[in-house]
C-alpha positions in Angstrom: 36.1 -46.7 -39.0 33.3 -48.0 -36.8 31.3 -50.2 -39.1 33.3 -52.7 -41.2 36.2 -50.2 -41.5 38.0 -51.4 -44.6 37.2 -54.3 -46.8 39.2 -53.6 -50.0 38.6 -56.6 -52.3 36.2 -54.9 -54.7 38.8 -55.7 -57.3 38.2 -59.4 -56.8 34.6 -59.1 -57.9 34.9 -57.2 -61.2 35.7 -53.8 -60.0 38.8 -51.7 -60.8 42.0 -53.1 -59.2 43.9 -50.9 -56.7 47.2 -49.5 -57.9 50.4 -50.8 -56.4 51.3 -48.8 -53.3 54.6 -47.3 -54.6 54.4 -43.7 -53.5 57.3 -42.8 -51.3 56.5 -40.6 -48.3 58.8 -38.2 -46.5 60.2 -38.9 -43.1 57.9 -38.3 -40.1 58.1 -34.8 -38.6 56.1 -35.2 -35.5 57.3 -38.5 -34.0 59.5 -39.5 -31.1 63.2 -38.7 -31.1 64.7 -41.6 -32.9 67.9 -43.6 -32.3 70.9 -42.4 -34.3 72.2 -45.5 -36.0 70.8 -48.9 -36.9 72.2 -51.7 -34.8 74.2 -54.6 -36.3 72.2 -57.6 -37.5 71.8 -60.7 -35.5 73.3 -63.9 -36.8 70.2 -66.2 -36.6 67.6 -64.2 -38.6 65.8 -63.1 -35.4 64.6 -59.5 -35.4 67.2 -56.9 -34.6 66.6 -55.8 -31.0 64.0 -53.1 -30.5 64.6 -51.4 -27.2 61.9 -48.8 -26.9 58.9 -47.3 -28.6 61.3 -44.8 -30.1 62.9 -47.6 -32.1 59.5 -48.9 -33.2 58.6 -45.5 -34.7 62.0 -44.7 -36.2 62.1 -48.1 -38.0 58.6 -47.6 -39.3 57.1 -50.5 -37.5 54.4 -48.5 -35.6 50.8 -49.5 -36.6 49.3 -46.5 -34.9 47.1 -48.5 -32.5 47.5 -46.1 -29.5 48.2 -48.9 -27.0 51.5 -47.3 -26.0 49.7 -44.0 -25.2 47.4 -45.9 -22.8 50.2 -48.0 -21.3 52.7 -45.1 -20.8 50.7 -43.5 -18.0 50.7 -40.1 -19.7 54.3 -40.2 -21.0 53.0 -40.5 -24.6 50.1 -39.2 -26.7 49.1 -39.9 -30.3 49.4 -37.3 -33.0 48.6 -37.4 -36.6 51.6 -37.4 -39.0 49.9 -36.6 -42.4 52.3 -38.8 -44.3 52.4 -41.8 -42.0 49.3 -41.9 -39.7 48.9 -41.7 -36.0 52.3 -41.9 -34.2 53.2 -41.6 -30.5 54.9 -38.4 -29.3 56.4 -37.4 -26.0 53.9 -35.8 -23.7 56.6 -34.2 -21.5 60.2 -35.0 -20.4 61.5 -38.3 -21.9 60.9 -41.2 -19.6 63.2 -44.0 -20.8 61.6 -46.6 -18.6 58.1 -45.9 -19.8 59.2 -46.0 -23.4 60.7 -49.5 -22.9 57.7 -50.6 -20.9 55.4 -49.8 -23.8 56.9 -52.5 -25.9 55.0 -55.1 -23.8 51.7 -54.0 -25.6 53.1 -53.0 -29.0 51.7 -55.2 -31.8 54.2 -53.6 -34.2 57.0 -55.6 -32.5 55.5 -58.9 -31.7 52.1 -60.7 -31.7 51.1 -64.3 -31.2 48.1 -66.4 -32.2 47.1 -69.7 -30.6 48.0 -71.5 -33.9 46.4 -74.7 -34.9 43.8 -75.7 -32.3 40.9 -77.7 -33.7 38.8 -76.9 -30.7 39.1 -73.2 -31.4 39.0 -73.6 -35.2 36.5 -76.4 -36.1 35.9 -75.0 -39.5 39.5 -74.8 -40.6 39.9 -71.0 -40.9 43.5 -71.0 -39.8 44.5 -73.4 -42.6 42.5 -71.3 -45.1 44.3 -68.1 -44.0 41.5 -66.3 -42.3 42.1 -67.2 -38.6 40.2 -69.4 -36.1 36.5 -69.8 -37.0 33.7 -71.3 -34.9 30.8 -70.1 -37.2 30.2 -68.0 -40.3 27.0 -66.2 -41.0 25.8 -63.8 -43.6 23.2 -61.1 -43.2 22.3 -57.6 -42.0 20.9 -55.4 -39.3 17.2 -55.6 -39.1 16.9 -51.8 -38.3 16.6 -50.2 -41.8 18.5 -47.0 -40.9 21.4 -49.0 -39.4 21.6 -51.2 -42.5 21.5 -48.2 -44.8 24.0 -46.1 -43.0 26.4 -48.9 -42.2 29.2 -49.8 -44.7 28.0 -53.3 -45.4 24.7 -54.2 -43.7 25.4 -52.6 -40.3 26.2 -55.9 -38.6 28.8 -54.4 -36.2 26.5 -51.6 -35.3 23.7 -54.0 -34.6 25.9 -56.2 -32.4 27.1 -53.2 -30.5 23.6 -51.9 -30.0 22.4 -55.3 -28.7 25.4 -55.5 -26.3 24.4 -52.1 -24.8 20.6 -52.5 -24.8 20.3 -56.2 -23.9 23.8 -57.6 -23.1 24.6 -55.5 -20.0 27.5 -53.7 -21.6 28.3 -50.2 -20.3 29.3 -48.8 -23.7 31.2 -49.3 -26.9 34.7 -47.9 -27.4 35.3 -47.2 -31.1 36.5 -44.6 -33.6 34.4 -41.9 -35.2 35.0 -38.9 -37.3 36.3 -35.8 -35.4 33.6 -33.1 -35.9 36.3 -30.4 -35.5 38.6 -32.1 -38.1 36.5 -34.1 -40.5 39.5 -35.7 -42.2 40.6 -37.1 -38.8 39.3 -39.6 -36.4 38.9 -39.7 -32.6 38.2 -42.4 -30.1 34.8 -42.3 -28.4 32.7 -44.2 -26.0 29.1 -44.7 -27.3 26.3 -45.3 -24.8 23.2 -45.3 -27.0 21.7 -46.2 -30.3 21.9 -42.6 -31.4 25.6 -42.5 -30.6 26.3 -45.6 -32.6 24.2 -44.5 -35.6 26.1 -41.2 -35.8 29.3 -43.1 -36.2 28.3 -45.6 -38.8 30.3 -46.0 -42.0 34.0 -46.7 -42.7 36.8 -44.4 -41.9 39.7 -44.8 -44.3 42.0 -42.6 -42.2 44.4 -43.1 -39.3 42.8 -44.3 -36.0 44.1 -45.2 -32.6 41.2 -46.9 -30.7 43.5 -48.2 -28.0 44.4 -44.7 -26.8 41.0 -44.8 -25.1 41.4 -48.1 -23.2 41.4 -46.2 -19.9 37.8 -45.4 -20.5 37.1 -49.2 -20.6 39.2 -49.8 -17.5 37.4 -47.1 -15.5 33.9 -48.1 -16.7 31.4 -49.4 -14.1 30.7 -52.5 -16.2 32.2 -54.4 -19.1 32.4 -52.7 -22.5 32.6 -53.5 -26.2 35.8 -52.7 -28.1 35.6 -52.2 -31.8 38.8 -51.8 -33.7 41.0 -52.6 -36.6 42.7 -56.1 -36.4 46.0 -54.5 -35.2 44.1 -52.6 -32.5 42.4 -55.8 -31.3 45.8 -57.5 -31.2 47.1 -54.7 -29.0 44.1 -54.9 -26.8 44.7 -58.6 -26.2 48.3 -57.9 -25.2 47.2 -55.3 -22.7 44.4 -57.5 -21.3 47.0 -60.3 -20.6 49.0 -57.9 -18.5 46.4 -55.8 -16.8 43.6 -57.6 -15.0 41.7 -54.4 -14.3 41.4 -53.9 -18.0 40.7 -57.6 -18.8 37.7 -57.6 -16.4 36.1 -54.7 -18.2 36.5 -56.0 -21.8 33.2 -57.8 -22.5 33.7 -58.5 -26.1 36.1 -57.3 -28.9 34.8 -56.8 -32.4 36.8 -56.2 -35.6 36.4 -56.0 -39.4 38.2 -57.1 -42.6 40.8 -54.4 -43.2 43.7 -53.9 -45.5 45.1 -51.1 -43.4 44.4 -47.4 -42.9 45.8 -44.9 -45.4 47.6 -41.8 -44.1 45.6 -38.6 -44.0 47.6 -37.3 -47.0 45.8 -39.8 -49.2 42.4 -38.1 -48.5 43.9 -34.6 -48.8 45.5 -35.4 -52.2 42.3 -36.9 -53.4 40.3 -33.8 -52.5 42.9 -31.5 -54.1 42.8 -33.5 -57.3 39.1 -33.0 -57.4 39.5 -29.2 -56.8 38.4 -29.2 -53.1 40.3 -27.3 -50.4 40.5 -29.8 -47.4 40.2 -26.9 -45.0 36.6 -26.2 -46.3 35.3 -29.7 -45.6 32.6 -29.9 -42.9 31.7 -33.6 -43.3 33.2 -36.6 -45.1 32.0 -40.1 -45.5 34.1 -42.9 -47.1 31.3 -45.4 -47.4 27.8 -46.2 -46.2 24.4 -44.8 -47.1 23.9 -47.7 -49.5 26.1 -50.6 -50.5 28.9 -50.3 -51.0 28.2 -46.7 -50.7 29.7 -43.5 -52.0 32.7 -41.4 -51.0 30.9 -38.1 -50.3 32.2 -34.6 -49.1 30.1 -31.7 -47.8 31.6 -28.2 -47.6 31.0 -25.8 -44.8 27.6 -24.1 -45.1 26.4 -26.4 -47.8 23.6 -29.0 -47.5 24.4 -31.1 -50.6 27.6 -33.0 -51.3 30.2 -31.1 -53.2 31.8 -34.3 -54.3 30.6 -37.9 -54.7 32.7 -40.8 -56.0 32.3 -44.5 -56.0 33.9 -46.5 -53.2 36.0 -48.4 -55.8 37.4 -45.2 -57.2 38.2 -43.5 -53.9 39.7 -46.6 -52.3 41.9 -47.2 -55.3 43.4 -43.8 -54.8 43.8 -43.5 -51.0 45.1 -47.1 -50.4 48.4 -46.1 -52.1 49.1 -43.9 -49.1 49.2 -46.8 -46.6 52.4 -46.7 -44.5 55.1 -49.3 -44.6 53.9 -50.9 -41.3 50.6 -51.8 -42.9 52.4 -54.0 -45.4 54.1 -55.9 -42.5 50.9 -56.5 -40.5 49.7 -60.1 -41.0 46.1 -60.0 -39.9 43.5 -58.5 -42.2 40.5 -60.5 -41.0 40.4 -59.6 -37.3 41.7 -63.0 -36.0 42.1 -61.8 -32.4 38.5 -60.6 -32.2 35.5 -62.4 -30.8 33.6 -61.5 -33.9 34.8 -60.0 -37.1 32.7 -58.8 -40.1 33.3 -57.8 -43.7 31.8 -57.5 -47.1 30.7 -60.6 -48.9 32.6 -59.8 -52.1 32.4 -63.5 -53.2 29.4 -62.4 -55.3 28.5 -59.4 -57.4 26.6 -56.6 -55.7 23.4 -56.0 -57.7 22.3 -52.4 -58.5 20.2 -51.1 -55.6 21.0 -54.0 -53.4 21.0 -53.3 -49.6 24.1 -54.1 -47.6 25.1 -57.4 -46.1 28.0 -58.6 -44.0 29.8 -61.9 -43.4 29.9 -62.4 -39.7 32.8 -64.6 -38.5 32.5 -66.0 -35.0 35.8 -66.7 -33.4 35.2 -67.4 -29.7 32.5 -68.6 -27.3 31.9 -65.0 -26.2 31.4 -64.0 -29.8 29.0 -66.9 -30.3 26.9 -65.8 -27.4 26.8 -62.3 -28.7 25.8 -63.2 -32.2 23.2 -65.8 -31.2 21.7 -63.3 -28.7 21.5 -60.6 -31.3 19.8 -62.9 -33.7 17.3 -64.2 -31.1 16.5 -60.6 -30.0 15.8 -59.5 -33.5 18.8 -57.2 -34.0 20.4 -59.3 -36.8 18.9 -61.4 -39.6 21.5 -64.0 -40.5 21.8 -67.2 -42.5 24.7 -69.8 -42.3 27.7 -69.2 -44.5 31.1 -70.8 -44.9 34.9 -70.3 -44.5 35.2 -70.8 -48.3 33.0 -67.7 -48.8 35.1 -65.7 -46.5 38.2 -66.6 -48.4 36.5 -65.9 -51.8 35.4 -62.5 -50.5 38.9 -61.5 -49.2 41.4 -63.1 -51.6 43.5 -60.0 -51.5 43.8 -60.1 -47.7 44.9 -63.8 -47.8 47.6 -63.0 -50.5 48.7 -60.0 -48.4 49.0 -62.3 -45.3 51.2 -64.7 -47.2 53.3 -61.8 -48.6 54.1 -60.7 -45.1 56.2 -63.8 -44.5 58.3 -63.0 -47.5 58.7 -59.4 -46.5 59.8 -60.2 -43.0 62.2 -62.8 -44.3 63.8 -60.3 -46.6 64.1 -57.7 -43.8 65.8 -60.2 -41.5 68.2 -61.2 -44.3 69.1 -57.6 -44.7 69.7 -57.3 -41.0 66.8 -55.0 -40.3 64.4 -54.9 -37.4 61.3 -56.9 -38.2 58.2 -57.8 -36.3 57.9 -61.3 -34.8 54.4 -62.6 -35.7 53.8 -66.2 -34.6 50.8 -68.6 -34.9 49.3 -67.0 -38.0 50.4 -69.7 -40.5 52.3 -67.2 -42.5 54.7 -69.6 -44.2 51.9 -72.0 -45.1 50.0 -69.1 -46.6 53.1 -67.8 -48.4 53.6 -71.2 -50.0 50.1 -71.1 -51.5 50.3 -67.6 -53.1 51.2 -67.2 -56.8 54.9 -67.3 -57.7 54.7 -63.7 -58.8 53.5 -62.7 -55.4 56.3 -64.7 -53.7 58.8 -62.8 -55.9 57.2 -59.5 -55.1 57.2 -60.2 -51.4 60.9 -61.0 -51.3 62.9 -59.4 -54.2 60.3 -56.6 -54.3 60.8 -55.9 -50.6 64.6 -55.6 -51.0 64.1 -53.1 -53.8 61.5 -51.1 -51.9 63.6 -51.0 -48.8 66.7 -49.7 -50.7 64.8 -47.3 -52.9 63.0 -45.7 -50.0 65.9 -46.0 -47.6 64.0 -48.1 -45.1 67.3 -49.7 -44.2 68.0 -46.7 -42.1 66.0 -45.3 -39.2 63.9 -42.2 -40.0 65.6 -39.0 -39.1 
């Protein structure tokens, strides 16, 4: 999930639409001990009190970012629940104080954007539903191998490489495939071009980039952080509370992302194609062309045993995204200094090389992008907020739908995240009536059908 991790709106440009995520998943089996009974609802539609990370997990609000594992001082670690993604587990005796303390950095409970600030958003990205925008560019990495191996032009890889080689950054903290478990991800600190190149391509599998924040805090110089939008939100919460970490975060990069599917999605896809997941040696979800192919190599074989189009593979695995994904408002990396994603506003021509939309959201991001352009790492031309919206219509609709989902949960007296400053109501009012209905009435039906009105056992 290092280079433009998940940019799902192929359906918006003439490709097969993704099926509705209606599969029900069993209860987690490797998560924290949960509370025994739901608490009574509050009277003013505020979220029901969440008192510890245990509550976050049991009420299915965990986004799997890993910030709690970093913040807990060793009390927690992240483990993969095949049906739900990465979730925190106790790393020893239960420390109630540590579990409560972790709520301070949990984006599954509460996040806040600056809201409408014209100085931070001169191009009107907040009103358009894609977050604050200083500049928008479109282009690609000038290094041919980076452009080919990256999911969409290699822009994030090129920015990261520039930051290390010319920008004085110590390294890049990001997620890469786990060589020992090819269907899984791990958090790594890359220090060289070779390290970065080895990790290119999307990773449509659970990731917890924030569980490695200690590596940034202990680094001898500032570092780059690359993560999903929810991971960058968690990073910002941690930075605000820990000056030692804040001093070492040079820049945070993100990508357009509809949320990571659970590992079971990939496992079931492989089984449906007659492949035993335990025989897999390497797996790529995208990259090696644009938009790239889903490709699987088996142990001892040099040629892929399976290749599928990106549209076909994503349409299958996206249905395995956990409930918390559908409650997360930011699909465009609004908390990042720079976020990148596919320019789906136009059709991809056969044999076309990859390109990225590069959205600059802060002055630090502007300096990074301009520096990479001037140093020859990126070739970019000006673009627009309108093209970002046209490329990611599905993410804008999803953002609006989050408001309806959270309202329905509060009316049902259930714990619900508090996300402020994203313009959720304004975005909800603009989405089609059918989506409004689905986000409210549909949420009530889903909650009752899947028994989400009760904490997981």
